[in-house]
N, C-alpha and C positions, 0 to 999 in steps of 0.2 A: 318485467314484473318481479318484485322481490319475493324471495322465498325464505323458509326457515333455515338458518345456517346449520350445517352438520359437523363442521370441524371442531375439535376440542383442543385444549392445550397440549395434550399428548400427541395429537397429529402435528401440531406446529413444531413441537420439540423434535419429533422424528424428522420433519423436513429440514430443520436446522442441523441436526446431527448428520444428515445425509449431504447437506451442502458444504459444511465447513471443511471436511477433509478432501472433498472432491471439486472444490470451486474452480480450479484451473487445471485439473487433471485430464479433462476431455477437451482442452483448448484446441481450436482449429482456426485457421485464418479466415475461413468462410463464415462460420457461425460463432466463433470465439467461445463464450461460456455457455452456449445454449444447451449443449449436451448435459452439462452439470445441472442446469436449471431443470431439465426434464427429469433427470435422475432424482433430484431433491424433492420435486413437487409431485412426482408420479403417484405415490400412495395417497396423498391428499386429494389429488384430482380424481383418482379412482373412486374415492368415497363421495366426492361431490357429484360425479357422473357415473352412476351405476349402469347407464346405457352405454354399450360398447362404442357406438358410432360417435356419440358426444365425447366420450373419453378420448378416443383417437383424434378427434378434431381438436380438442383442447391440448393434447400433447403436441400435435403438429403446429399449433399456434405458438406454443412456447419454444418449439424448435426453430426459432428465428434468431437473427443476430441479437446477441446480448453481451454487453461488456461493461461491468461496473466493478468498483473496488470490492474484493472478496469479503472484507470485513463488514462493509455497509450494505452490500447487496441484499441481505435478509430483510432490511426495511422495505425494499421494493417488492421482493418476492412475497413477503407476508401480506402487504397491501393488495397485491395481485390476487392472492388466494381469497382475501376478504371480498373483493369485487366479484369473483367467480362464485364464491359460496353464497352470496346474496342474489346475484343476477343471473347465474347460470351461463350457458353457452352464448347467449345473446350479447354478453359483455366482452366477447373475445377481442373485438376491434379496440374497444376502450382499454382493455388490459394491455394490449400490445403498445398502444399509444402512450399509456401511463409508464410502462417500462422504458420505452425509448426516451421519453421526456425527462426521466429522473436519473437514468444510468450515467449520463455524462456529468451533470453537476455533482452527484455523489462520488463519482470517480475522481473528480478534481479535488473535492474535500478530503477524500481518503488518501489520495496520493500525497497531498501536502501535509495533512495532519498525522497520518499513520505511517506512511512509507518514509517521510522525511523528518518530521518533528519528533515523533516518538523514538525511533531508533537512534537518531542523532543525539538527542539530549540524554535519554535514559540509557541507551546503549553505551554512550561515551562514559557516563558516570560509573555504571556497573562494570564496564570493561576495564576502566582504569583501576577500580577497586580490585578486580580479579588479578590484574597484572602486578598489583602491589602485594599479592598474596592473601588478600582478604576474601575468604570464601563467601561472605555475605553478598558480594557483588553478583556472583553466579546465582545464589539463592533468590535474590531480589528479582533478577531478570526472569527466572523460571516462574516465580510466584506471580509476577505481573502478567506473563503470557497465559498462565492458567486462568487468572482472573478475567482476562479479556476473552478467553474462550467462552465463559459463561455469559459475558456481556453480549457476545455475538449470538448466543442462544436466545437471549431475551429480546434482541432486536427483531427477530422473526415474529414474536408475540406482539411487540409494540407496533410493528408494521401492520399486522392483521387487525389489531384493535383500533388503530388510527385510520386504516383504510385510505380512502382518497383525501382525507383531511390533511394528509402530509403536504399536499400541494398548496392548499389554501393557507396552511400555517407558515410554510417557508416562503413560498412565492419568490419574489425578486431577491429576497435576502440570501438565497443560495449562491448567486453569483458574487455578491459582496463577501460572503463568508469564504468562498473559494479563493478569491483574490487576496483577502486578508491573511488566510492561512498560508498561501504561497509566499507572500512577502515575509511573514514571520519565520517560515521554514528556511528561507534563503538567508535571512539575517542571522538566525541561530547557527546555521551551517557555516557561514562565513566567520562568525565569532569563535567557533570551536576549532578552526584550522590550526592556530598556534599550539593548542594543547593536544591535538590528535595527530597532526602530521609533523613528524620529527625529521628534519633535514638540516644538517649543518655541514660545513666544509672545514677540514683541518689544514687546508693549504695556507702557506705563509710566504710572504714576500721578504726576501733578505737583501739588504743594501749595506754592505760593510758590516758594521756591528749592529745596525738597526734591523730588527725583525718585526714585521707587521703582519698581524693575523688578518686574513681576508674576511673572515667571518665577522670580526669586530667592525670592519669598514662597512660591510653590508648592513649590519645592525644599526649603524649610525645613519645610513641613507634611508633604509626602510626595514624596520624590525620584522623578522620572520619573512623576509623576502623570498627565500628559496621554497618554503612550504606553500606560500601563496602562488608562486609561479607554477609549481608542480600541480597544484589543485586546478588552476586555470587551464593548464595544458590538458590535464585529464578530462576536464569538463568539455573542452573544445573537441577532443577526439571522440568522446561519447556522443556529443550532440551532432557531429558530422555524420554519424551512422556508419562510418567505414570501419570502426573498431568496436567490437563488443566488449562488455564489461569483463568477461572472462579473459579475453585476449589482453586487455589493458592490464589486468592484475598480473598476468604472466610476464608482460613487458616490464612492469614496475619491479617485480621480483628479480628478473634477470639484470636489469640496469642497476638495482641496488647492490647486488652481489658483485657486479663488475666494478662499479665505482668505489665500493668499499675495499675491494682487492687492490685497486690502483691507488687508493689513498686520496681519492678526489672528494668523496663525501663520507660523512660519518653518521 
């Protein structure tokens, strides 16, 4: 049975403020982001459930496996709050099913759009500006991230106001959007390899008075061959799961220093 909602915009903003800095800070392999969900929604749930037993039951219900993209998760959490605010503790099974149903698709969209597309395009442009000594590059990057902070705040309110209508609005389009963004992200990342990854070789082949630069031969066979090969190798190592990103970075730094010292790469 529906009841009169008790949450206000202030409550939703508080939940968003608690979620954003803590989204992955309580991450565990068993529950993943569940601890952060409980921390973020706790005050709102306390207001929805003044009865201690119902409040504890609601907290325990949210302390189940949850893993979605940190930036888009407020959509799910806001909608979950709307369901509980209207239906009470009787909706706990539906709330959990709702969270499970949307966390995967939104994680796919977020990973493709936010973790790949946004930093690859915007980060490359602003980073290149900064490397050229243009302070606007750093300022643009900071300004955009501040802007997205407020967008994430609004997503909690949007999720609450939309409630379960999110499912009916998106439906099967979520999978299509996820696949489209994944393809777009990969295409953009591949296209940026020549401008982001800088690898050349100063080696030369001498035969009598004839001197041939190996780099020029490689460019004739396959332009930017060395950056492409380095990117493919890095991707394969990460995908294998045997090498972490941190270890790979250290390997790249060490190899770069060694090859530069030996005059193999520039």
